[in-house]
N, C-alpha and C positions, 0 to 999 in steps of 0.2 A: 635451432639458434645457439650460438656459443656466447654465453654471457661474460666470459672471461675477457678482461681488457688485454690488448696486446701491449708490447713494450712501449710503443710511441704514446699510446693512450695513458699508460701508467706514468710516463714522463710528464705528460700534460697535467695529470692530476698532481704530481709532486711539485711542479712549477707553480700551479695555481695555489696549492696549499701553503707553500712558502711565501708567496707574494701576499696572500690574504692575511696570513698571520702577522705580517708587518703592517699592511695598509688598511686592514679591516679589523683591527683590535678593538676591544670594548671602548676605550677612550676616543678612538677615531670614529667609530660608529656613532657615538653619542654627539660628538662635535658636528658630524655631517648631518644628522637628522635634526639638529637644532638650528642649522643654517637656513638662510632664506631659500637657497637653491635646492637643498635636500640631499646634496652629495658634494664631495670634495672634487673640485675641478681638476686639481693636480693629479689626483688618483685616477680620475677618468681618462686624462691624457695618457697616463702610463698604460691603462687597460687597453685603450684603443691604439696607441702608437707603439709603445715599447713591446707589449705582449701580442698585439694584433688580434685580440679576442673578438673584436667586432667583425672581423673578416672570416670567422671560423666556418660558417656555412655558406658564404658567398663563393660562387664559382670563380675559378682562376681567371676566366675570360673577362670578369668584371672587377679584377683587382683583389679577389679574395684568396683564402687558403685552400678552398675546395674540399674541406673536410665534411663531416656528416653530423647527423643528429645524435649519434652516440658520443662523439667528442663534445658536442654542445651539452649533453646530459652530464658528462663528467664535470664540465665547468660549472653548470648550474648547481650540481650537488655541493661542490665546494663553496660556491657563493652563498647558498642557503645555509650552510654550516657556519659561515662567517658573518651572516647578516649584512652582506655588502650593500651599502647605499650607493646606487649608481643606476643610470637609465639603461642598463643592459637588457633587461627583460623587454622593455617597451621598444627599444631600438632594434635589437637583433631577433628576439623570439616573436615579436609581433610584426613590426614594420618591414624588416628585411625578409622575413618569410613571405609576407604579402606580396612584396615586389618580385621575389623569386618565383612565386606561384603564378601571378597574373600580370606582371609588368611587361611592357613592350621592351624590345631590345634597346631602344633609345632611353627608356626610363631606367633600365638596368645599368646602362653605361654611365648615366649621369647620377641618378639617385642612389642606386645600390653601391656604386663605386665610392660615392661620398661616405656612405655608412661604413663600408669596409675600411676606408682610410682613416676613419675617426673624425672626419671633417663635419659630420652632422649627427645630431641625435634625432630620433624619430619616434612616432607612436601611431597607434590606430585608434580612432574615435568612432565607436559604433553604439555603445550603450547610451541609454537616455534615462530620464527621470524614473521610469518604471523599474529600472534595475534588472529587467529581463534580458536574457541572452539570445533569444530566438529572433528570427528575421522579422516577425510581426511587430517587434518592439521598436523597429527603426521608423521614425516618423518625420525626420528631417527631410525637407523637400529639395530636389534638384530640378529646377525649371529651365527648359531650353530658352536660350537667348542668342539668336543668330547661330553662329557656329560653336558657341560656348554654352555655359550653364550659369545659373544664379542659384546659390545655396542659401537656404534659410532653415533655422531650427536650433536646437540646443542639445549638446552632448554632455553626459555626466560620467563621473568615475573613470576619467581618461588617465591611464597610467603615465605619469610624468608629462602630462599635457600642458602644464603651466610653463614649461621651458623648452619644449621640443622644437627643433629647427624645422621639422617636417611633420605634417599630420596627414595621415590617410583617413579620410572622412567618408563614412557611409551615409548615403542619402537616397531617397527613392523618387521615382517619377510620380507626379500627381495622379491620383486616381487608382494607384496600384496598392496591393496588399500582400502580405506574406513574403515569400521568396522572390516573387515577380517584381521587376522594376527597380531593384536595388542596384546602385552604382557606387563605385569607389573612386574617390578623387584625391590626388596628391596635392596638398596645399602647403605653401610656406607658412611658417608660424607667424610671420608679420603681415599676412595678407590683409588688405583693407576690408573692414567689416568683420574680421575675426577677433573676438575678445576671449581672454582666458582668465580664469580665477582659480587659484589654489584652494582646495577644499580642506577643511579641518577633519582629520581622520584619526582613528585610534592608533593605527600603525604609522608612525612617522618615518619609518625606514624605507617606505615606498610611497611616494607622493601620488595624489590623484587630483584631477582638476575638472572644472566645468568649462566647456567650450561653447561659446555662443556664435552662431552664424547669422549675421544680419546683412543679407544681400551680398554675400561673398561671391565674386566672379571667378569662375574657373574656365580656363581655355579647354579646347578639345584635347590638347596634349596632356592635360592634367588627369584625364580619364584613365584609370587603371583597368585594363581589360575592356570588354564590350559594354556599351551602355545597357543598363537594365539587367545585366547578368553578373553583377558583382558579388551576389551572395555566395556563389560557388567558390569564388576566390577567398572570400572572408571565412567561409565555413572550413575550408581546408587549413587556412591560416590558424584558426582557433584550435583545430585538432593538433597541429604542430606545436602551438604555444602551450596547450594543455600538457603535452608530453614533457616539454621543457620545465613547466611549472611543477609537475609531479616530481621531477628529479630534484628541483630546488627544495620542495617540501620534504622529500626523503632525507636530504642532507641536513635540514634543520632538525628533523626528528632524531637523526643519529647524534647530533650535537647535544640535544636535550638528554638523551640516554647517557652519553659520556659525562655530562655535567652531574646528573643524578648519581651515577655509580661512583664518581670521584668523591662527591660529597658524602655519600653513604659510607665510604671507607674511612673518611677523616672525622666525621662527626661522632663524638663519643657521648653516650647516654647510659646511665646506670653502670658505668665502668666498662662498657664495651662499645665497639663501633655499631652504629644503627643499622649498617648493612648486614649484621648478623641476625637481625630480627626477621622472623618469617614474613611479617606483613610487608616489610621493605623489599625482601627478596622476591616476593610475588609481584610487586609492582615493577621491579626492574626486569624480571623474567618476561612479564607481559609486554613491556616496552620493547624488549629485544625481539620478540616474535613479530610485533607490529613493524618494527624497523626493517627486519629482514624480508618480510612479506612485501613491504613497500618498495624495497630495493628491487625485488624480482619484478614487480608490476611496472616500475618506472623504466627499468632497462629493457624489459620485453617491449614496452611501447616505443622506446627509443630505437630498438632494432627494427621494429615494424616501420617506423618513420624513415629510417635510413634506407630500407628496401623499397619505400614508397608502395607498401603492400595495400591491398584492398581492405584489409582488416584494420587500417589505421583508425577510423572513427571508433570502432569497438575498443581497440587497445587503449586509445587516448582516454576514453570515458572510464574504462576500468581503472586505469592508473590514477586519474584525477580523483575519482570517488574514493579509492582506498587510501591514497596518500593524504588526501584532505583529512580524513578521519584519523589516520595514524599520527599525523603531525600534531593535530590539536590534542589528542589524548596524551601523547608523550610530553608535550609542552605543559599540559595541566598536571600530569603526574610529577614532572620535574619541580614544579612549584610546590606541590604537596610534600615531596621528599625533603625539600629544603626547609620546610616548616615556616616559621615566622619570618626568617630572612628572605625567603622566596617571594614574599609579597611586597618587599620594599623597592623603592625606586633605584636604590644603589646597586641592587643585584640585577644581573642580566636576564634572569628567568622570565621576567615580565615582557621583555622585548621579544623573546621567542614566542610567548603566548599570543602577543598581539600580531606578530607576523603570521602565526599559524591561523589565526582567525581571519585576517584579511585575505590570505591566500586561499582559505577554504571557500570564500565567496567569490573570489576573482575567477572569471571564466565559467561560473556556475558552481554551486555547492554540490556536495556528495549526493544529495537526493535528486538533484537535477540530472546528474550524470548516470545515476542508477536507473532513472526513468528512461534515459536515452538507450542504455544497454538493454533494458527490458524490451523496448520498442524494436531495437535492431535484431534481437534474437527471436522476435515474434511472440513474446509473452503478453 
């Protein structure tokens, strides 16, 4: 695999970096995370409309740009570095991937095209109160009612679920367990019987919600893939989302390293910059090793996803496990190097620490993915 970006990918990175420097600066991130919605609607319109980022992995036949997961990783890296407050991960990395993997042609022409055009935000709701990420944790029920279904249950920790226009909801047939009997349904956010409540979270730069299904009716056309075989769609979607999230984590870790090094050069103690002290040098050197290793893991996984290789589950878990650890360690060291000011609300170091922690648990923490790796290689 060639991990060097080509000219077009480098241009995409440069465009993203320039845009985010303007629209995801510290004051704008703080304003967005304190808003009721959780993001700036005007910035989101530019992301989806002017830049067309919501169309990056959507095939051209459905109104997309027809690019791949390496280009998505480039965008996610820059978004992670800038702490962009936007429903991009939920809409593109989760919902669009799910529709691309398992949606019918009609669903792709309608729903995927709306996402690509920026006309709809979307998310996937599968986790529940247990907080587990495996198929057995899905307890919401989809009961047959004529030609359609009736859904009951409660979903938790749904990314941007409080405001998504479209929700892909996982529910199972009564009497089933594990991977058997799970189906995926595309529901409008305003469906009768569907209630949403924003959750209070440590990381306010990425909102999560609780979604309650109280007799929500879904037509047969809302079924994504075959009835009872939705877990395979969801599983591959989560692999692809983990790859994208790993790239975002790596971008955040790189920004923490940059912040720490810049401060170490400027902060003077005992008549010399603190970066000249051995303890600070060692911290920064260790952060650099973690960031570069995370970059290798994230882009290897992105290349595997782009090739739709059979090693995708393994590469995704390797990347998610390593990048989760690397981001949190770099964010914590960044706070330490900044000293007293790093603990204050006014400094941005705590925002990266909180994003690192929430991203660590999202889609499964490092221990969960290391266990998956061990299982897949037969340990």
